[in-house]
N, C-alpha and C positions, 0 to 999 in steps of 0.2 A: 584628795580623791575626787575624780570626775565621775559623773553619773549620766548614763544614756538610757534611752527607752527604745524598746523593740516594737515595731508594728508588724505583727504576724498576719499577713494577708490570708493565709490558709484558715486562720482562726477567726479573724475579725471581718473578713470579706474585702471587697474591692470598691465599696461605695466611695466616690471621690470626696463628697461632702464630709463623710465620717473621717477619712484620712486627713483632710485639711483641718478639721476641728481638733483631732487628736494631736497633730503636730503643733498647732497654735497653742493648745493648752500646755503641751510639754514645754514649749518655749516660755510661756507665761510662768510656769512653775519653777523655771530655772534649770531644767535639764540641759546638759551640755550638748547632747546629740540625739539623733533619731536614726535607727537602723532598720533596714528592710532585708528580707531573705531573698534567695534566688534559686529557681530551677527553670531550665529552658523548656523541658518536656518530660512528662511522666508517661507511664504505660502500665497496663494491668500486670500485677505481680511484682512491681517495684518495691524493694524493701531496703530500709536503711537501719542497720543494726537489728533490733527486735521490732521495729516499727514499720507496719505496712503503710505505703504511700498511695492512698486512693488516687487514681488518675485524674479525678475531677477537682483535686485541690487547686485553688486559684493562686498562681504565682505570677502576677504581672511583672513586667520588667522592672527591677528595682531602680535602675538609673532613670528611667522615665518617671517613675513615682517620685524619686528624690528631686528631680527637676520641678515637678509639680509642687512638691512641698516647699522648695526654695522660693518659688514665686509667691507663696502664701505666708512666708515667715521672713524674719529679718536677721536673726542671730544664730539659730540652732545649727550645729554642724551636721553634715550628711554622711551616713555610713552604710556599709553593706555587711551583712552577716550571714553567709559570705557570698561574694560574687564568684561564680565558677569560671575562673580565668582561662583554663585550657580550651574552653568551648567558645571563646571569642577571639577574633583576630586582633592582635595588639595595635596594629596601625589604625584600624577603625576605632578601637577602644581609646587610644591616646587622644583622638580628637573629641570623642564624646565626653570623656572625663574632663578634659581641659575646658570644653564649652560650658559644662555645668558649673565648674569652678569659677569660670569667668563671670557667668551670668548671676551666680550667687554671691559674687564678690569675695571669693576665697573660702567657701564653706564645704567644698567637696574634699574634706581632709581626713576622712576615716574610712577610706577604701580598705576593705578586708577581703582577701582573696583565698580561695581554696581550690582543691583539685577535683572535687566531686567523688561520689561513691557509687553511682549507678552506671553500670556498663552500657545499658540500653540508651542512656542519655548521651554518652560519648559517641556511640555508634550512629545515633540520629544526626549528629553534626559532622560525621566523618573523621572523628578523632580516635586514634588508637588508645584504648583504655590503659594499656600497660605502660605507655610512654607519656602519660599526661603530666607526671611530675616534672620530667625534663622539659616538656613543652611549657609548663608554667614558669620554670626558671628562665627560659629564653624570653617568654612574654614579658616578665618583669624587667629584664634587661632592655628589651626593645622599648617599652614604655618610657623608661628613664632616659634612654638615648634620644628618643624623639622629642621629649619635653626640653631636653638640654640643647638640642641642635639649633643651629642658626641658619641664615639664608644660604650658606654654602652647602647645606645638606649633610646628611650622615649616611654612613654605610654600615651594613650588618650582613653577615653571612654565617648562619647557624644551621643546625640540624632541621629546623622547622620553618624558619623565616629567613628571607634573603632580599636585600634591596641595596641600591646605590643612590647616592646624592638625594636622599629623600628629605623633604621638609614637611612638617605638619604644623600648621598654624590654625587658630590662635594658640598661644601658650596659656598655661594656667595663670590665674589671677596674680598679678605682680611679678610674673616670670618665674615663680617658684616651681620646684619639683613637688609633686603631690606625694605625701607619705603613702606607703604601701604596707599594710599590716597583713600578717599571715594567720589564717585560721586552720584548724585541724586538731586531731587528737592523736597524732603519731609522733614518733621520734624523728621521722623524716621531715615532718612539718616544723618541729623544733629546730632542726639543723637549718632548714630554709630560712627561718627567722634570723638565726645568727649570721648567715651568709648574705642575705638580701633584704630582710625585713626591717621595718621601722617599729614594729611591735608584734606581739603575739596575742591571739585571741583563741585559746584552746576550747575544745568542745566541753560539754558539761558532764560527760559520762566517764570520767577518769577517777581512779582511786587516788586518795591524797598523796601517797608515796610516788606514784607514777607521774602525777601532775607536777610535783616538786622536782622530780628527776628531769622532766622535759623542760621546765623553766631553767634549771641549771644547765642543761645541754644547750639551750638557745644562747645563754650568756657565754658559756665556755667556747662555743663555736664562733661567736662574735670575736672573742679575744684571739682565737687562732687565725681569724681572717683579718686581724688588724683593725677591727671596728670597736667602738666604745660600747660595752654592754650596758653602761648606765644610761645610754641614750634610748634604749629599747623601752617602749611602753608595754604594759602588761594589762590586758583587758580580760575580765572574767564575767560569766553569767552570774547574776544574783536573783533573788526573789523580791517581789515588790512589798512583801511583808517582813523582810529581814530587819532585825533589830540593829541598833547602833553598835552593839558589841561585836556583832558578826562583821559589820563594815570594818571595824578596827582590826579584827582578825585577818581580813583580806589584806588590809594595809600592811600588816606585819609580814605577810608573805610576799610583799613587793608589788601588789596589785595597784595599778594607777587609775583604772577605770572599771566601773561596774555597770553592766547592762541588765536592766530589769524589763519585765513585761507585765501588763495588766492581765489579771486572771479572769475578769468578768467578760461576758459577751455583750451585756447591755452597755451602751455607750455612756450613759450618765454615771453608772457605777464605775466604769473604767476611769473616767475623769476624776471621780472621788478618790479612787485608789492612788492615782498619780499625785493628787494634791496631798493626801495623807503621807505618802512616802516622802515627798519633797519637804514637808514640815518636819518629819521625823529625823531626816538626815541633815537638815539645816540648809537646804537649797535656798538661794535668794530669788524671790519672786521678781519677774520682769514685767509684771502687769502694771 
């Protein structure tokens, strides 16, 4: 089992020293990865499920934050939970992600993308809310095409994106493709995992039967697409006070990574929570 830590900017704030200390402590505790959330813009009346989204919640750009984290750490992997892919142009994003991966020496490896749930956010960036799923599928294909392309350039002609003989350099560290995990809580997201994803990171508000059904759907879709379902990673939200037997229960469900978050707002208590979790689940300290 791998363990990541979530840095919730709406909850913890945007102080750069605090973010750096949090990331460095997570790395010292032995956490595999650190994740940051994403919203481009909010507005009065925005609601996600039953949760009102106050428009003043701070959501700094997660990729800029992860680049900052990378400069202050040495080992910890960088993740998004989740990056709203349809609201970003994949040609620009391909370069940004490859640059972070290159500068961090191969640590931008837990990109998780979602399609977004706020119609006003889509409208603000000129994206048709109803077609954002298809736009996301194309964007994933474009990212991978650009990372794989050579000096002769690549062509793409789709519903949303079109170009000829395009080259985007630098490439990710070592010339690798960056994994793309899929976030979401729908069967459409599960099918996207099977068709295009390297892993699944479902939301936390699913009933156990539906959660199991979606994971099975992701794997069966992969088989239908001629892909190896065993290669898919399965990431889930956990709690920082979860006992070892619950970790073992997640593992029995096929989970390969658990992401937790500190519950305290006080920084010193946050670090204590992280240390206690690391000791409880047997993480290897890197200090």
